[in-house]
C-alpha positions in Angstrom: 12.1 23.9 4.0 9.9 20.8 3.5 11.1 17.3 3.2 9.3 14.1 2.3 9.2 11.3 4.8 7.5 7.9 5.2 3.9 8.5 6.5 2.6 4.9 6.3 3.8 1.5 5.5 2.1 -1.9 5.0 5.0 -4.4 5.2 4.8 -7.7 3.2 1.3 -8.3 2.0 0.5 -10.8 -0.7 -1.2 -9.8 -4.0 -4.7 -11.4 -4.0 -5.8 -10.1 -7.4 -4.8 -8.4 -10.6 -7.6 -6.8 -12.8 -6.4 -5.4 -16.1 -9.9 -4.2 -17.0 -10.3 -1.8 -14.1 -9.6 1.9 -14.6 -6.6 1.9 -12.3 -5.4 1.9 -8.7 -4.8 -0.6 -5.9 -7.6 -2.0 -3.8 -6.6 -2.5 -0.2 -8.6 -4.1 2.7 -10.1 -1.0 4.5 -8.9 -2.4 7.9 -5.3 -2.3 6.6 -5.9 1.3 5.3 -7.2 2.4 8.7 -4.4 0.7 10.6 -1.8 2.3 8.4 -3.5 5.8 8.2 -3.9 5.5 4.4 -6.9 7.3 2.9 -9.0 6.7 -0.2 -7.4 8.4 -3.2 -4.0 8.8 -1.6 -0.9 8.3 -3.8 1.0 5.1 -2.9 4.3 3.5 -3.8 4.2 -0.2 -4.5 7.4 -2.2 -4.1 7.2 -5.8 -5.4 9.7 -8.0 -3.5 9.4 -10.8 -6.1 10.3 -9.0 -9.3 11.8 -5.7 -8.2 9.0 -3.6 -9.8 8.3 -0.2 -8.2 5.2 1.8 -9.2 2.9 4.5 -8.0 -0.9 4.7 -8.1 -3.7 5.7 -5.8 -5.7 3.7 -3.2 -9.3 2.5 -3.2 -10.8 0.7 -0.2 -11.5 -3.0 -0.3 -13.9 -5.1 1.7 -13.0 -5.2 5.5 -11.5 -8.4 6.9 -10.9 -9.6 3.3 -7.1 -9.2 3.1 -7.7 -7.9 -0.4 -4.7 -6.5 -2.2 -5.7 -6.1 -5.9 -3.7 -4.2 -8.5 -6.0 -2.7 -11.1 -5.5 -1.4 -14.7 -2.0 -1.2 -16.1 -0.4 -1.9 -12.7 -1.9 -5.4 -12.9 0.9 -6.2 -15.4 3.5 -5.5 -12.8 2.4 -8.2 -10.3 1.4 -11.8 -10.1 -1.1 -13.2 -7.6 0.9 -14.3 -4.6 3.7 -11.7 -5.0 4.9 -10.0 -1.8 4.5 -6.2 -1.7 5.5 -3.4 0.5 3.1 -0.4 0.3 4.4 3.0 1.3 2.9 6.5 1.4 4.9 9.7 2.1 4.1 13.2 3.5 5.8 16.6 3.2 6.6 18.3 6.5 9.2 20.6 8.0 12.4 19.2 9.2 11.3 20.0 12.8 8.0 18.1 12.3 9.8 15.2 10.7 12.1 14.8 13.7 9.2 14.0 16.0 6.8 12.4 13.5 6.0 8.7 13.9 4.9 6.8 10.8 2.1 4.2 10.9 3.8 0.9 10.3 1.7 -2.2 9.8 2.9 -5.8 9.7 -0.1 -8.0 8.7 -0.1 -11.8 8.8 1.8 -12.8 5.7 -0.4 -15.7 4.9 -3.7 -13.9 5.1 -2.9 -10.1 4.9 -5.1 -9.7 7.9 -4.2 -7.7 11.0 -2.6 -9.7 13.8 
């Protein structure tokens, strides 16, 4: 049996941009991606603490040390610049693997979105 568990989490980052005219996705500072073990193209759940929206899209890397968190395409309608988000990815694994697996949890500076 396979179960789905949290693989990565970036906790409480601020939206820095919303671009309706982009094809889609979320742009994330590549330093945050590396720290949280999130890869380009990976499916991600976005939880907006300010308005309760939850959505899924895929990740594209942003400029390192920029703190960028930009929602692109239709997802841009679900956020406002300055909203606080939690970003979560999941992985399928066996129950035995899940019992010993340790997710990558990242808690960036809430003012800058940069790693502490």
